[in-house]
PASEBA-1860 file (N, C-alpha, C; in nm, 3 decimals):
! residues 95
1> MPGLLRAV> 25.302/4.809/1.902/25.214/4.823/1.791/25.108/4.713/1.784 ~ 25.142/4.587/1.815/25.037/4.486/1.809/24.924/4.514/1.909 ~ 24.958/4.575/2.020/24.854/4.609/2.119/24.758/4.713/2.065 ~ 24.810/4.807/1.990/24.728/4.912/1.930/24.636/4.853/1.824 ~ 24.687/4.765/1.741/24.603/4.702/1.638/24.492/4.619/1.701 ~ 24.527/4.549/1.808/24.428/4.468/1.878/24.317/4.556/1.935 ~ 24.351/4.670/1.990/24.252/4.763/2.047/24.164/4.821/1.938 ~ 24.222/4.854/1.825/24.143/4.909/1.713/24.049/4.802/1.660
9> ARTAVVAG> 24.097/4.680/1.645/24.013/4.569/1.595/23.898/4.543/1.691 ~ 23.928/4.543/1.820/23.823/4.519/1.922/23.718/4.630/1.916 ~ 23.762/4.756/1.902/23.669/4.869/1.893/23.581/4.856/1.769 ~ 23.640/4.814/1.657/23.563/4.798/1.534/23.458/4.688/1.550 ~ 23.493/4.578/1.614/23.399/4.469/1.635/23.285/4.514/1.727 ~ 23.320/4.584/1.833/23.217/4.631/1.927/23.125/4.731/1.859 ~ 23.182/4.824/1.784/23.100/4.924/1.716/23.010/4.859/1.610 ~ 23.063/4.764/1.537/22.984/4.694/1.435/22.871/4.614/1.498
17> TATAVSNR> 22.899/4.549/1.608/22.796/4.471/1.677/22.688/4.564/1.731 ~ 22.728/4.674/1.788/22.631/4.770/1.843/22.542/4.826/1.731 ~ 22.599/4.855/1.617/22.521/4.906/1.505/22.422/4.802/1.456 ~ 22.467/4.679/1.444/22.379/4.571/1.397/22.263/4.550/1.494 ~ 22.292/4.549/1.623/22.186/4.530/1.724/22.089/4.647/1.721 ~ 22.142/4.768/1.711/22.056/4.887/1.708/21.962/4.884/1.588 ~ 22.016/4.847/1.472/21.932/4.840/1.352/21.823/4.734/1.365 ~ 21.858/4.622/1.423/21.760/4.514/1.440/21.649/4.557/1.536
25> VSRRQANR> 21.685/4.622/1.644/21.584/4.671/1.739/21.493/4.774/1.672 ~ 21.551/4.861/1.591/21.471/4.963/1.521/21.371/4.898/1.425 ~ 21.418/4.798/1.351/21.326/4.729/1.257/21.214/4.658/1.332 ~ 21.246/4.592/1.442/21.143/4.523/1.520/21.040/4.623/1.573 ~ 21.087/4.733/1.626/20.995/4.833/1.681/20.908/4.892/1.571 ~ 20.965/4.918/1.454/20.887/4.971/1.343/20.780/4.872/1.301 ~ 20.814/4.743/1.299/20.714/4.641/1.265/20.602/4.636/1.368 ~ 20.636/4.649/1.494/20.533/4.650/1.599/20.441/4.770/1.584
33> WQQQGSDP> 20.498/4.885/1.558/20.416/5.006/1.542/20.324/4.991/1.421 ~ 20.377/4.932/1.316/20.297/4.914/1.196/20.181/4.818/1.223 ~ 20.206/4.711/1.297/20.100/4.614/1.329/19.995/4.676/1.420 ~ 20.037/4.762/1.509/19.943/4.826/1.601/19.873/4.945/1.536 ~ 19.925/4.991/1.425/19.863/5.102/1.355/19.889/5.236/1.421 ~ 19.996/5.248/1.498/20.025/5.376/1.562/20.146/5.441/1.497 ~ 20.159/5.569/1.523/20.267/5.648/1.467/20.391/5.633/1.554 ~ 20.509/5.607/1.497/20.629/5.589/1.578/20.672/5.714/1.652
41> YGQQAPVE> 20.616/5.829/1.620/20.656/5.952/1.686/20.559/5.994/1.794 ~ 20.481/5.898/1.843/20.393/5.925/1.955/20.258/5.982/1.919 ~ 20.234/6.003/1.792/20.104/6.056/1.751/20.015/5.938/1.717 ~ 19.914/5.919/1.795/19.822/5.809/1.772/19.736/5.838/1.650 ~ 19.716/5.737/1.571/19.625/5.751/1.458/19.484/5.767/1.514 ~ 19.403/5.852/1.455/19.268/5.871/1.509/19.189/5.742/1.501 ~ 19.127/5.709/1.610/19.046/5.588/1.619/18.906/5.623/1.573 ~ 18.859/5.550/1.474/18.724/5.577/1.425/18.624/5.510/1.518
49> QEPRYEEP> 18.532/5.588/1.565/18.428/5.535/1.652/18.299/5.524/1.573 ~ 18.226/5.420/1.605/18.097/5.406/1.540/18.003/5.513/1.594 ~ 17.929/5.576/1.506/17.838/5.680/1.555/17.727/5.618/1.639 ~ 17.694/5.689/1.743/17.587/5.642/1.830/17.456/5.705/1.783 ~ 17.360/5.620/1.767/17.228/5.668/1.729/17.133/5.641/1.844 ~ 17.090/5.748/1.902/16.995/5.736/2.012/16.857/5.767/1.959 ~ 16.764/5.684/2.000/16.627/5.706/1.958/16.573/5.828/2.031 ~ 16.513/5.918/1.959/16.457/6.035/2.027/16.339/5.992/2.113
57> PPPQQDMI> 16.322/6.059/2.225/16.210/6.023/2.311/16.078/6.048/2.239 ~ 15.980/5.964/2.265/15.850/5.985/2.200/15.788/6.117/2.247 ~ 15.721/6.186/2.157/15.660/6.312/2.199/15.554/6.285/2.306 ~ 15.564/6.360/2.412/15.472/6.340/2.523/15.374/6.455/2.529 ~ 15.251/6.417/2.535/15.148/6.518/2.556/15.148/6.554/2.703 ~ 15.092/6.664/2.729/15.077/6.704/2.868/14.982/6.605/2.936 ~ 15.016/6.564/3.057/14.936/6.466/3.130/14.792/6.514/3.149 ~ 14.776/6.641/3.175/14.641/6.694/3.198/14.558/6.685/3.070
65> SQLKDLAE> 14.620/6.717/2.956/14.543/6.710/2.832/14.507/6.565/2.798 ~ 14.596/6.471/2.830/14.564/6.330/2.807/14.445/6.288/2.894 ~ 14.446/6.331/3.019/14.336/6.294/3.109/14.205/6.358/3.062 ~ 14.213/6.481/3.012/14.093/6.546/2.960/14.038/6.471/2.840 ~ 14.128/6.427/2.750/14.086/6.351/2.633/14.019/6.220/2.675 ~ 14.076/6.154/2.773/14.016/6.030/2.822/13.879/6.055/2.883 ~ 13.867/6.165/2.958/13.737/6.197/3.021/13.632/6.225/2.914 ~ 13.673/6.293/2.807/13.579/6.319/2.698/13.534/6.189/2.633
73> LKDQGILT> 13.627/6.096/2.611/13.590/5.968/2.551/13.496/5.890/2.642 ~ 13.519/5.900/2.772/13.430/5.832/2.867/13.293/5.897/2.864 ~ 13.287/6.031/2.861/13.159/6.102/2.859/13.082/6.073/2.730 ~ 13.152/6.051/2.620/13.086/6.020/2.493/13.042/5.874/2.485 ~ 13.084/5.795/2.583/13.044/5.655/2.585/13.138/5.565/2.506 ~ 13.249/5.619/2.461/13.344/5.538/2.383/13.423/5.447/2.477 ~ 13.456/5.498/2.596/13.528/5.419/2.695/13.434/5.383/2.810 ~ 13.449/5.262/2.858/13.374/5.224/2.978/13.447/5.275/3.099
81> EQEFAAQK> 13.384/5.262/3.215/13.448/5.308/3.339/13.577/5.231/3.366 ~ 13.578/5.099/3.338/13.698/5.017/3.360/13.809/5.056/3.261 ~ 13.772/5.078/3.135/13.872/5.119/3.037/13.930/5.256/3.071 ~ 13.842/5.346/3.117/13.888/5.479/3.157/13.986/5.469/3.273 ~ 13.953/5.386/3.373/14.040/5.370/3.490/14.176/5.311/3.449 ~ 14.175/5.215/3.357/14.300/5.153/3.313/14.387/5.254/3.238 ~ 14.324/5.331/3.147/14.399/5.431/3.070/14.449/5.543/3.160 ~ 14.370/5.580/3.257/14.410/5.685/3.352/14.531/5.640/3.432
89> ARVLNNT> 14.528/5.515/3.477/14.643/5.460/3.553/14.768/5.457/3.464 ~ 14.751/5.422/3.334/14.866/5.417/3.242/14.927/5.557/3.227 ~ 14.840/5.659/3.211/14.889/5.796/3.195/14.960/5.843/3.320 ~ 14.904/5.813/3.432/14.965/5.859/3.559/15.095/5.785/3.591 ~ 15.109/5.661/3.547/15.231/5.585/3.574/15.345/5.620/3.479 ~ 15.316/5.682/3.367/15.419/5.721/3.269/15.497/5.843/3.313 ~ 15.455/5.912/3.414/15.524/6.034/3.454/15.635/6.007/3.551
END
């Protein structure tokens, strides 16, 4: 009989220790999940992303119409030959 009581006592100590360790591990893991902000069941909390704002491209006139406008300004005497050449180069380099 003393052998049986000893075995029962040993089993109770082992089971109690295992329960205590299991509970402690569960609490630690729950604290980690809470600090990380994730769901303990594998479902990640949605991550809020900052919206991206892209500047729309500037409206581009047709290159030919821009060159025609420049030619008209040159013909009217508003642009000199050098100014016309510089503006023409700018229009052609933007494409």
